[in-house]
C-alpha positions as CSV (number, residue, x, y, z in Angstrom):
1,M,-32.9,43.7,-36.6
2,S,-31.0,41.7,-39.2
3,E,-29.3,38.3,-38.6
4,A,-25.9,39.9,-39.3
5,S,-26.2,42.3,-36.4
6,N,-27.0,39.5,-33.9
7,L,-23.8,37.6,-34.7
8,R,-20.9,38.3,-32.3
9,P,-17.4,38.3,-33.6
10,R,-15.1,35.4,-32.4
11,P,-12.2,36.3,-30.2
12,V,-9.0,36.3,-32.0
13,I,-5.9,34.8,-30.2
14,S,-2.9,36.6,-31.2
15,K,0.3,34.8,-32.1
16,Q,2.2,36.6,-29.5
17,Q,-0.2,35.5,-26.7
18,S,0.0,31.8,-27.8
19,Q,3.8,32.0,-27.8
20,S,3.9,33.6,-24.3
21,E,1.7,30.8,-22.8
22,A,3.8,28.0,-24.3
23,P,7.0,28.7,-22.3
24,T,5.0,28.9,-19.1
25,T,3.7,25.3,-19.5
26,S,7.1,24.0,-20.5
27,S,8.8,25.7,-17.6
28,S,6.3,24.2,-15.1
29,S,6.8,20.7,-16.6
30,I,10.6,21.1,-16.4
31,S,10.3,22.1,-12.7
32,I,8.2,19.0,-12.0
33,N,10.7,16.8,-13.7
34,R,13.5,18.3,-11.8
35,E,11.7,17.7,-8.5
36,A,11.1,14.1,-9.5
37,E,14.7,13.6,-10.5
38,T,16.0,15.0,-7.3
39,P,17.2,12.1,-5.1
40,K,15.9,11.8,-1.6
41,S,18.4,12.0,1.2
42,P,19.1,8.5,2.5
43,S,17.9,7.6,6.0
44,R,20.6,7.9,8.6
45,P,21.8,4.6,10.2
46,P,20.8,4.2,13.9
47,T,23.2,5.5,16.4
48,L,25.0,3.4,19.0
49,S,22.6,4.4,21.8
50,Q,19.5,3.5,19.6
51,R,21.0,0.1,18.8
52,A,21.7,-0.5,22.5
53,I,18.1,0.4,23.4
54,S,16.7,-1.8,20.7
55,Q,18.7,-4.8,21.8
56,T,17.7,-4.2,25.4
57,L,14.0,-4.1,24.5
58,T,14.4,-7.3,22.4
59,S,16.1,-9.1,25.3
60,T,13.3,-7.9,27.7
61,A,10.7,-9.3,25.2
62,N,12.5,-12.6,25.2
63,L,12.3,-12.9,28.9
64,A,8.5,-12.8,28.6
65,N,8.7,-16.4,27.3
66,L,10.3,-17.7,30.4
67,L,7.0,-19.0,31.7
68,P,3.5,-19.5,30.2
69,T,1.3,-16.8,31.4
70,G,-1.6,-19.2,32.0
71,T,0.5,-21.5,34.2
72,L,1.7,-18.6,36.2
73,L,-1.8,-17.2,36.6
74,A,-3.0,-20.6,37.8
75,F,-0.2,-20.8,40.3
76,Q,-1.0,-17.4,41.8
77,L,-4.8,-18.2,42.1
78,L,-4.7,-21.8,43.3
79,M,-1.7,-21.9,45.6
80,P,-3.4,-19.9,48.5
81,I,-6.4,-22.3,48.2
82,F,-4.4,-25.6,48.1
83,T,-2.1,-24.5,50.9
84,N,-4.8,-22.9,53.1
85,N,-2.7,-19.7,53.0
86,G,0.4,-21.7,54.1
87,S,-1.2,-23.7,56.9
88,C,-0.8,-27.2,55.3
89,D,-1.8,-30.5,57.0
90,S,-1.4,-34.1,56.1
91,A,-4.2,-33.8,53.4
92,T,-3.3,-30.4,51.8
93,R,0.5,-31.0,51.6
94,P,0.3,-33.9,49.1
95,M,-2.4,-32.0,47.1
96,T,-0.1,-29.0,46.9
97,L,2.8,-31.2,45.8
98,I,0.7,-32.7,43.0
99,L,-0.4,-29.2,41.9
100,L,3.2,-28.1,41.7
101,L,4.2,-31.1,39.6
102,L,1.3,-30.6,37.3
103,L,2.1,-26.9,36.8
104,A,5.8,-27.8,36.2
105,L,4.7,-30.3,33.6
106,S,2.6,-27.6,32.0
107,C,5.6,-25.4,31.7
108,F,7.6,-28.2,30.2
109,L,5.0,-29.2,27.6
110,A,4.1,-25.6,26.7
111,S,7.7,-25.0,25.5
112,F,6.9,-27.4,22.6
113,T,3.7,-25.7,21.5
114,D,3.8,-23.2,18.7
115,S,1.4,-21.2,16.4
116,V,1.3,-20.7,12.7
117,K,-0.6,-18.3,10.5
118,A,-2.5,-19.9,7.6
119,S,-3.4,-18.3,4.2
120,D,-6.8,-17.2,5.6
121,G,-5.0,-14.9,8.1
122,Q,-6.0,-17.0,11.2
123,V,-3.5,-18.2,13.8
124,Y,-3.6,-21.9,14.6
125,Y,-1.9,-23.7,17.5
126,G,-0.2,-27.0,17.5
127,F,2.4,-29.2,19.2
128,A,5.9,-29.6,17.8
129,T,7.0,-33.2,16.9
130,F,10.2,-34.6,15.5
131,K,8.7,-34.5,12.0
132,G,6.9,-31.1,12.1
133,M,4.0,-29.7,13.9
134,F,0.6,-31.2,14.7
135,L,-2.2,-28.6,14.7
136,F,-5.0,-28.8,17.2
137,D,-7.7,-26.6,15.6
138,Y,-7.0,-26.5,11.9
139,P,-10.3,-27.5,10.1
140,D,-8.9,-28.8,6.8
141,P,-7.3,-32.3,7.3
142,S,-5.4,-32.0,4.0
143,G,-3.4,-29.1,5.3
144,S,-4.0,-26.8,2.3
145,G,-3.3,-23.2,3.0
146,L,-0.6,-23.9,5.5
147,P,3.1,-23.1,5.3
148,D,5.7,-25.8,5.5
149,L,5.2,-27.4,8.9
150,S,8.5,-29.4,8.8
151,K,10.4,-26.3,9.9
152,Y,8.5,-26.3,13.2
153,R,9.9,-29.7,14.3
154,I,11.5,-30.2,17.7
155,R,15.1,-29.1,18.0
156,F,17.6,-29.4,20.8
157,I,17.2,-25.9,21.9
158,D,13.5,-26.6,22.6
159,G,14.5,-29.2,25.2
160,V,16.8,-26.7,26.8
161,H,14.1,-24.1,27.0
162,A,11.7,-26.6,28.5
163,V,14.1,-27.5,31.3
164,V,14.9,-23.9,31.9
165,S,11.2,-23.0,32.2
166,V,10.7,-25.7,34.8
167,L,13.7,-24.4,36.8
168,V,12.3,-20.9,36.7
169,F,8.9,-22.1,37.8
170,G,10.6,-23.9,40.7
171,A,12.5,-20.8,41.6
172,I,9.2,-18.8,41.7
173,A,7.5,-21.5,43.8
174,L,10.3,-21.5,46.3
175,R,10.0,-17.7,46.7
176,D,6.2,-18.0,47.4
177,K,5.4,-17.6,51.1
178,N,2.5,-20.1,51.0
179,V,4.7,-22.8,49.5
180,L,7.5,-22.1,52.0
181,N,5.1,-22.2,55.0
182,C,3.6,-25.4,53.7
183,F,6.8,-27.4,53.2
184,Y,9.3,-25.6,55.4
185,P,7.3,-24.1,58.3
186,M,10.3,-23.9,60.6
187,P,13.5,-24.3,58.4
188,E,16.9,-24.5,59.9
189,H,19.5,-21.8,59.4
190,G,21.3,-23.6,56.6
191,T,18.0,-24.5,54.8
192,Q,16.9,-20.9,55.1
193,E,20.1,-19.7,53.5
194,V,19.6,-22.1,50.6
195,L,16.0,-21.1,50.1
196,N,17.0,-17.4,50.0
197,I,20.0,-17.8,47.6
198,A,19.1,-20.7,45.3
199,P,15.9,-19.3,43.7
200,V,17.6,-15.9,42.9
201,G,20.7,-17.7,41.4
202,I,18.5,-20.0,39.3
203,G,16.4,-17.1,38.1
204,L,19.4,-15.0,37.1
205,I,21.2,-17.8,35.2
206,C,18.0,-18.9,33.4
207,S,17.3,-15.3,32.4
208,L,20.7,-15.0,30.9
209,L,20.3,-18.2,29.0
210,F,17.0,-17.0,27.5
211,V,18.6,-13.7,26.5
212,V,21.5,-15.4,24.8
213,F,19.4,-18.3,23.3
214,P,15.9,-16.8,22.8
215,T,13.0,-19.0,21.9
216,R,11.2,-18.5,18.6
217,R,8.1,-20.4,19.6
218,H,4.9,-18.6,20.5
219,G,2.5,-21.3,21.6
220,I,-0.3,-21.7,24.1
221,G,0.2,-19.5,27.1
222,Y,3.0,-17.4,25.6
223,P,2.7,-13.8,24.4
224,I,1.9,-13.5,20.7
225,T,4.0,-11.0,18.7
226,S,2.8,-9.0,15.8
227,G,4.7,-11.2,13.4
228,K,2.6,-14.2,14.5
């Protein structure tokens, strides 16, 4: 066979076929551009019920900072041991009183602790001062990689929260049966009424104060939020 017979003719694209494909491509690009230019519907603002539920959940989260969780856990674990399940004597009664004072002091001091996130993503804890915050566990003494610590200084509201935390702890202690049996084994009628009413009133008033004036500190013993 000759070389001319082995050659195959090239397909010829007609002019009409090329013109018919061009509008298809242009129409698809136009439709894509129209979809891109179509504005998205704006998100609807939250309804009144949704805002009310969100505010309620926020207020409930603020109440979690009334007491340090570690102090409350220590109170629940140690109080039955120190009071001998409410049967105090001349030796265990002073020891129980000292324990209550130490736990109340822990609540007071924990209100001035806070945490800060450094540039490495780690959370470090410290104690608030009048000039800023002193960190306990930050490895770099120069303080590089930290935000401005002066904004963490002690404010007047921190003192209010510290006093309120001590009051709430006292209210919880006065509602504990081991503490009552230790210090008031046989209370009089008037004393019993005060012990029944005063802790509930103190707890309610302090809870309202924490809802109206929430704390922004998340220190040692307090729940850590996602922002921290």
